[in-house]
N, C-alpha and C positions, 0 to 999 in steps of 0.2 A: 631627972628632969621630966616634968609632966608633959603629956602630949598636947600639942597645939591644935587649934581648929583645922589648920591645913593638914596636919598629920592625920586627924580623924577622917577628913574628907578623902584624902588619897588612899588611906586604908580601906574605907568603905567602897570606893570606886574599884580598886584592884580586886578586892574580895568578890565584888559583884561580877565583873567581867571575866575573871578567871574561874568562877564557879559555874554552876549550871544555869544557863540562860534558856528560858522557855522558848519553844519552837514558834510561838505566836510573835515573840519579839523579833526573832530572825525573819519571819514572814513580813512583819511590818517594815523592817529596815530594808528589805529587798523592794518592797513597794516604794519606799522613800527613794531608793537608788534609781529605780525606773523613772520616777517622777523627776528626779534631778537631771537625768540624762535628757529627757524631753525638754525640760526648761533650758538646759545649757545649749542644746542643739538649736532651738529656736532663737535664743539670745545670740548665738554666734552669727546668725543671719542679720539680726537687728544691729549689732555692734561691729560687724565685720570691717567696715572701712576705717573706723576709729581704732580698732584693735590692730589693724595692719599698720597704721601710723605709729602706734605705741611700739610695735615690734620692730619698727625701723630705727628706733632710738636705742641708746645704750641699755634700756630696759630689756630689749629683746635678746637676752643671753642664750647661747646655745647649750644644749644638754641632751638628756635622754628621757625627757618627760613630754607628755602630749598636751596639745591644746585642741579643743574640738574643731574639726574641720581643717586642721593644719598638720596633724600627724605628730610624730614623736621626735622633735628636734630642739626642744627648748629646756632651759634651766628650770629647776623645780619652783623657785619663787615666782618666776615669770609665768609659768604654766598655771600655778595656783591663783595668781592675781587675775589673769585673763579669764580662766574658767569660772572663777567666782563672780566676776562681773557679768559674764554670759548668763550664768544660772539665775541671776536676780534681775536681769534686764527687763523681762516681760512681766514681773510681779506675779508670777504664777507658782512660785516655789512654796514648799510646805512651811509650817510654823507651829508655834505653841501659844495658846491663848493667854494663860496666866503670866507667862514670861514675856509675852508680847515681842516675839522675835521669830526670825526665820532660821532654819536649822541646816537643811541639806546643802545650801550653797556654800557656806563657809566650811562645814565639816567635810563634805565629800571632795571639795576642790583642793584642800590641803592634803587629804588622805590619798587621792588619786596620784598626785605627783610623787609622793613618797613610796607608794605601793609599786609604781613602775621602777623607780630607782633601786628599791630594795628587793624586788622580786618576791613579794609575800604571797601567801595563799589567799584564796577567796574567803575562806573561813576567818582568817585573821583580819582581812579587810572589813568584813561585816562586823566582827567583834569590835574592831577599832571604831567603826561608825557608831555602834551602840554606846560605847564609852563616851564618844564625843557628844552624842545627843544627851546622855544622862548628865554629863558635866554642864553643858550649856543650859539645859532646862532647869536643873536644880539651882544653879547660880542665879539665873534670870528670875525664877519664881521667888527666890529668897529676897530680892531687892525691889521688885515691882509693887506698886506703880511709881514709887518714889524716884527710881532711877530715870524713868522716862520724864518725869516732871522736872528733873534737873537738866534735861536736854540731851541725855545720852541716847545713842542708837544701840539698843541691846544686841542686835545682830552683829554689830561691829565689836562691841566690848566682850560680851559673853561668848560670841561666836569665835573670837580669837582663842579664848581659853578652851572652848569645846573642841575646836579643830586640833589644837596642840595635844590635848589629852587623847584624841582619837589616834593620832600618830603614836603617842606613847604606848597605848594599849596594843595597837597593831604590831609594833616592833618589840613588844614584850619587855618594856622597861621594868627594872626593879623599883622598889619603893623610893630609894634615893634619887634615881634618875627621874621618876615620875613627879616627885615633889619639886625638884629643880625645874622641870618642864612647866608645871603649874605656876610656879613663882615667876619664871621668865615671861610666861603668857599673861599673867596678871599685870606685870609691868608694861607689857606691849598692848594691853587692851585699850581700844580707842574707838571713836566714832560719835559724831554729834548729829542731832536731828535736823540741824539747820541745812544739812545736805539734801533734805527733802523739800525745801522751801522754793518758792518762785518757780522758775522753769529750769531748775538745776538738773544736771544729768549725772551728779556725783553720788547718788545713793548707792548704785552698784559698786562704786569704788570702796565704800566702807566695807562691803562684803568681801570683795577680792583681796583687799589689804589684810583683812582678818585671816584669810586662808594663807596668804603669803607670810605674814608675820608668825603664824602658828608654826610654820616649818622652821624658822629661825629659832623659836623658843624650844622646839622639840630637840633640835640638835645641840643647843646650848645645854639642855637638860641631859642629853645622852653622854656628853663628854665629862660630866661630873662637876661642873662649877657649883660651888657651895651656895645654897639659897639662904634667905633670911629664915628665922625660926617660924614666922607665921605671916606669910604673904597675904592671907585672907583677913585675919583678925588683928594684925599688928596695928599700932597706933597711927600709922600712915599707910595702912594696907588697903585692900580691896573694899571692905565694908566702910571704913572711915572716909574714904574719898568718893565712893560711888553712890552712897545713899544715906538718908537720915534715919531710916527705919529698916529693919530686916527681920526675916523669919528663919532662924538657923536650923529648924527641924528638917528643912530640905537637905541640909548638909550632914547633919548628925545621925539621921534615922532613915536609911534607905528602904525600910519596910513600911514607913508611914504613908508615903505618897504613891500613887499608882504608876505603873510602868509606862514607858514611852508609847506603846501601842494604844494606850487608852487616853492619852493626853494631847497628841499632836493632830494637826488638821492638814488637809490638802485643799487646794484652791481650784475651783472650777471656773472662776472669772478672772480676767486679766487686769485686776486693779488691786489697790491696797486692801488688806483684809478688813480694815475698818469700814470700807465701802460695801462689803459683801451683804450684810443683812438688808441694807437699803436697796442694793441691786436686785436681790432675790425678791423682795417685796414689790419692786417696780415691775419686774418681769411677770410676776404672778398677776398683778393688777392688769397689765396690758394684755396678757393672754386670756384672762377670764372675763374681760369686759370689752365692749366696743367703745373705745375712747378715741375720738378724733383729736389729734394733737392741736389742731387749730382752735379747738374749743377750750383748751386748758387755760385757766386763768392763773392758777397758782399751784405749786407743789411744795408741801411742807414735809420735811424729814425730821422726825423727833428721834433722838438717839442718846447715847451715853456721852459723858463729858470728854473722855479721853479720845473719842472719835472725831471731835470737832476741830480742835486746834491743828491747823495745817491741812485740813481736809474740807473746809467749807467755802473755798473760793469758787465763784461762779464762772470765771474766765480761765480757760485752759490755754496757756500760751505755748505749750509743747506737749508731746506724747507723755512725758514723765509727769507733767503738771496735771494732765487729764487722769492719769492713773491714781493720783493722790486726791482727786476732787470728787466728793460725794455728789454735788450738783451735776457735774458732767456725767458721772457714772449712772445716776438715776435717769437723766434725760435720754441718754443713748439706750438704756435698758427699756424705757417706755417706747421709744421709737422703733427699735430693732428687735425687741423681745429676746435679746441675748446680749452677752457681754464678753465676747472672746477677743482674740488678738486683733481682729479687723475692726472692732468697735473702738480701738484705742491706737489706731495707726495715723499716719500723716494725712491720708485721704479723708478719714472721718473727722479729723481735727479741723478740716476746712469746710465742713458741712454747716450751712446756715441754719438748718432746722435744729441741729444739736445745740448750737450756740444760742439760738433764740429760746429754746426750752430750758437750757441751763440757767439762763437769766431769770427764770421764774421759780427756780428751786431755792428755798431757804432751809438752812439746817439749824436746829435749836436743840438745846439740852432738855431732856426729860428726866428730872431727878429720880423718878421711879425706875427708869432704865439704868441710870448711873448706879443705883443701889444694887443692881444685879451683877455688876462687875466684881470679880472676874469669872463667875460661873456661867454667865450668859452675856453675849454681846448682841444687843437687840436694836431694832429700828422699826419705826412706824412711819409708813409713807401715806400721805393724804394728798390725793389728786382732786382738785376742785375745778369743775366746769361751771358753766352758767346754770345748769339744771341739777347738778348732783355732785356730791363729794364721795370719792371712792377711797376706802381705807384698807390697808393690809399691814399686818404686823409679822415680823420674823424674829424669833428669839434664838434660833439655832440654825445658822445658814448651812447649806450643803457643804460637806467636807469636814465639819466638826466631828469629834468623836461620837457625839450623841446622834449625829445624822451623817454617817460616814459615806465616803466614796468607796465602792467595792473595788476589788482588783480589776474587774471588767471595766468599771468606770475609768479607772486609772489607765488601763490599756487603751481605751478609746482616746483619752486625753493625750497619751504618749504618741499614738499614731498621728493624731492631728498636729501635734507640735513638731514631730519629726518630719512629717510630710511638708509642713510649712518651711522647714529648713532644707527641703529638696530631696529627702529620702523617699524611696518608693516603698510599696506595701511589703515586698519580699524582704527588704532590708529591715523594716520594722519588726516583722515576724521573727527574723533571725536574732535581732538584738533582744527582743523580749524573751525568747527561748534561752539565750545565753545567760541572761540575768537570773532567771528562775531555775534553770536546769543544770548549771555548772556545779560540779561537786565542790564542797568546801575545801577539799585537799588539793585541788588544781590551782595553778597560778592565776592570779587575777589579771595578769597582763594580757592574757588571751582575750578577755572581755574588753579591756580598756583599749587595746590596739584596734579592735573592730569598731567600737563606738566613736573613737576620736579620729579615725583615719582621715587623711587629707581629702578634701573635696576634689573632684576631677578638674575643676577649673582653677584650683589653687596653684 
């Protein structure tokens, strides 16, 4: 019997993660883990009350897995769900441009729960994360932008599969177990973009659910349930249902496309990534020019087509709505000359100056910028006053691989997010050191127990 596409992909993935992985890839995945921890900690503050309500329901199963700020007392699926929601709550987690998805939140949230339960080494934990990133990125890149145009949320769909394969690699599944895991995860893959609309708070649920379902898929794979021949390319499989066009080179040739350390981005601003080039342009204009907000007559944002749908609303009815809004993001960036957590909180949402300026911001497609996708995600911001029009263009926002955040940049971001969650500077230093100095042979539970320990007031 000839090999199926699913066979080819699983073979390629296992050969890659079980072979020599360059030290730069390990360094990048540690950066990603640091960034994930900061995002999850800050999200645990933002969603604490609603998470507590969830944990008081039958969802709050007991076990030996940790939830940030709560300690190690929960079932694996519950921990993965809540941590995944935490990590995506502030919209500051990492992602991949071509695949149009977030990575750390689903991949690490599923992996952390299993790593605690199974007592794996730090090296296997990192190797698993690399496998999860490779899986999610390659599947997402192979189906975009058509997957998004169908209304799917790639972080939910490909994130489920990536997280499951992270677990499979960390637990050293053989080929049969890994193929069954991939197949079960394909069947579990879900998430629609309507969860981003209006003032919905359910976008992080897509992410947490992906991590939780990944655990189920991985254990189904581990016990040896027989999968279909080709979950990816079968007539009712992944490609047939998820997209109308695809590029299988991402699946069949692991040497053709660049490694994860050269394709993923980190986020310096607390909004959807589609807002970032416009945010950066607005901050630059505001810092480099003396613009009186009262004199602004109009702000026009020209950008690519995929950035507009779901992101052009002028009225932000909630924090989540604000994070999805280019008009709000541009307005607050002009006014405050920054766009961090505090520009997208309930207090800022009540500010009349932001609301008034948001109403003057329009977002339109520029076909020349749409033509640059996926290699560049660009925006041009034009601020018009009675006397002058100011223009700024950003093609590569801070954090993209071509304009990267350094480890020092990520350290500063981590300290900011962790301190927002109530951690002091000494705790931040210790967490940072553990993430980067722990030997790959040591158990990862020592790191995880420290970073997820229950808050003093819990």
